[in-house]
C-alpha positions as CSV (number, residue, x, y, z in Angstrom):
1,M,0.0,0.0,0.0
2,A,1.3,3.5,-0.8
3,S,2.3,5.8,1.9
4,V,0.0,8.8,2.8
5,A,2.7,11.1,1.4
6,E,2.7,9.2,-1.9
7,L,-1.1,9.3,-2.1
8,K,-1.0,13.1,-1.4
9,K,1.5,13.6,-4.2
10,S,-0.5,11.5,-6.6
11,F,-3.8,13.3,-5.7
12,F,-2.3,16.7,-6.2
13,A,-0.8,15.7,-9.5
14,E,-4.2,14.3,-10.7
15,I,-6.3,17.2,-9.5
16,D,-4.1,19.6,-11.5
17,K,-5.0,17.7,-14.7
18,V,-8.8,17.8,-14.1
19,G,-10.5,19.7,-16.9
20,N,-14.2,19.3,-16.1
21,R,-16.7,18.3,-13.5
22,E,-17.1,14.8,-14.8
23,D,-13.3,14.2,-14.3
24,L,-13.5,15.9,-11.0
25,E,-16.2,13.5,-9.8
26,K,-14.2,10.5,-11.1
27,L,-11.2,11.7,-9.1
28,R,-13.4,12.2,-6.0
29,V,-14.7,8.6,-6.3
30,K,-11.3,7.3,-6.9
31,Y,-9.9,8.7,-3.7
32,L,-12.9,9.2,-1.4
33,G,-15.5,6.7,-2.6
34,R,-16.8,4.2,0.0
35,E,-16.0,0.9,-1.7
36,K,-12.4,-0.1,-2.4
37,R,-11.2,3.4,-3.1
38,I,-7.6,4.6,-2.4
39,L,-7.9,6.8,0.7
40,T,-10.9,4.9,2.0
41,A,-8.8,1.8,1.9
42,V,-6.0,3.4,3.8
43,L,-8.4,4.6,6.5
44,R,-10.0,1.2,6.8
45,S,-6.6,-0.5,7.0
46,L,-5.7,1.4,10.1
47,D,-7.9,-0.8,12.2
48,G,-5.6,-3.8,11.7
49,M,-2.4,-1.9,12.4
50,P,-0.5,-1.7,15.7
51,L,-1.4,1.3,17.9
52,A,1.9,3.2,17.2
53,K,1.4,2.9,13.4
54,R,-2.3,4.1,13.7
55,K,-1.2,7.1,15.8
56,E,1.3,8.0,13.1
57,L,-0.8,7.3,9.9
58,G,-4.3,8.1,11.2
59,P,-3.8,11.9,11.5
60,Q,-1.9,12.1,8.2
61,A,-4.7,10.2,6.4
62,Q,-7.4,12.3,8.0
63,E,-5.6,15.5,7.0
64,L,-5.2,14.3,3.4
65,K,-8.9,13.5,3.4
66,R,-9.8,17.0,4.6
67,E,-7.5,18.6,2.0
68,A,-8.8,16.5,-0.8
69,E,-12.5,17.2,0.1
70,K,-11.7,21.0,0.3
71,L,-9.8,21.0,-3.0
72,L,-12.5,19.0,-4.7
73,S,-15.2,21.3,-3.4
74,N,-13.3,24.4,-4.4
75,R,-12.8,23.1,-7.9
76,N,-16.4,22.2,-8.2
77,G,-17.4,25.8,-7.5
78,G,-17.9,25.3,-3.8
79,S,-21.0,23.2,-4.3
80,A,-21.6,20.3,-2.0
81,N,-21.6,16.8,-3.4
């Protein structure tokens, strides 16, 4: 599984290439969708990790989720999904 830093780098690279709302929605689903999506999978995998690792990765993953949601919302004209 990719590190949170790698996921962040990948997300920022992909969002810079988004040209329309359809692509923006695809990116949102890819990273934030409920079923088998990149960031969702990272967050769900925390449960099976040792406590020290959860304390390290949990806040990083949550911060990336907040950043991604904010960027996606801003790119979508601030409208809620």
